C-alpha positions in Angstrom: 70.7 112.9 66.4 70.2 113.1 70.2 70.1 109.3 70.4 73.6 109.0 68.7 74.9 111.6 71.2 73.5 109.7 74.1 74.9 106.3 72.8 78.3 107.9 72.3 78.2 109.4 75.9 77.4 105.9 77.3 80.2 104.4 75.3 82.8 106.8 76.5 81.5 106.6 80.1 81.8 102.8 79.9 85.4 103.1 78.5 86.4 105.5 81.3 84.9 103.2 83.9 86.6 100.1 82.4 89.9 101.8 82.2 89.8 102.9 85.9 89.0 99.4 87.2 92.5 98.2 86.3 94.4 101.0 88.0 95.9 100.8 91.5 95.7 103.6 93.9 98.2 104.2 96.7 95.5 103.0 99.1 95.7 99.5 97.5 97.8 97.1 99.5 97.9 94.0 101.6 95.6 94.0 104.7 96.8 91.5 107.3 97.0 90.9 111.0 100.5 91.5 112.3 102.7 91.8 115.4 105.1 94.7 116.1 108.4 93.5 117.5 111.5 95.4 118.8 114.6 93.7 117.5 117.0 96.1 119.2 118.7 99.3 118.2 120.4 99.2 114.8 123.3 101.2 116.2 124.3 98.2 118.3 123.7 95.5 115.7 120.0 95.2 116.3 117.3 95.4 113.6 115.0 98.0 115.0 111.2 97.7 114.7 109.8 94.9 112.5 106.3 93.8 111.8 105.7 90.0 111.7 102.9 88.9 109.2 102.2 85.2 108.7 105.6 84.3 110.4 107.5 86.6 108.0 109.3 89.7 109.4 109.2 93.0 107.5 111.0 96.2 108.1 108.6 99.1 107.9 110.0 102.4 106.5 107.3 104.5 108.2 106.0 103.0 111.4 104.4 105.7 113.6 106.0 106.0 117.1 102.6 105.4 118.7 102.8 101.8 117.4 106.4 101.2 118.5 105.4 98.9 121.4 106.9 95.4 121.6 104.5 92.6 120.9 101.7 94.9 119.9 99.0 93.2 117.8 98.0 95.3 114.8 96.0 95.2 111.6 98.3 96.6 108.9 97.7 97.6 105.3 101.0 97.7 103.5 102.9 97.6 100.2 106.0 95.4 99.8 108.9 97.4 98.5 111.8 96.1 96.3 114.4 97.1 99.0 115.7 95.3 102.0 117.0 96.5 105.3 120.3 94.9 106.3 121.0 94.8 110.0 122.8 92.9 112.7 124.5 89.6 111.9 121.8 88.5 109.4 123.1 87.2 106.0 120.1 88.7 104.2 118.0 91.7 105.3 114.4 92.1 106.0 112.1 93.0 103.1 111.0 96.6 103.5 107.3 97.7 103.5 105.5 101.0 103.3 102.6 101.2 105.7 99.4 102.6 104.2 97.4 102.3 107.4 97.8 100.6 110.8 95.6 100.1 113.8 95.7 98.2 117.0 93.6 95.1 117.2 
């Protein structure tokens, strides 16, 4: 009887482990080298702060003020959002990102 209980315990533990492997936490994201750029104040047709990753510009929704330095090289962990930030005279806006973590490189 104890052996059946132990086998059932292992089975449920395995199922729990297997189910958790496919889930994403908020900490999951894309980790890339990036460049922080100041594209001017949105109030005067600028686009604010952007992060350039692999020659693509993104508009961060939560860039900390200590990283708002033009041409700052960073390592950024981020999630791409479905929304875009429209600014200036651009026909299409910049894809928005949510920063999970960022550090200077």
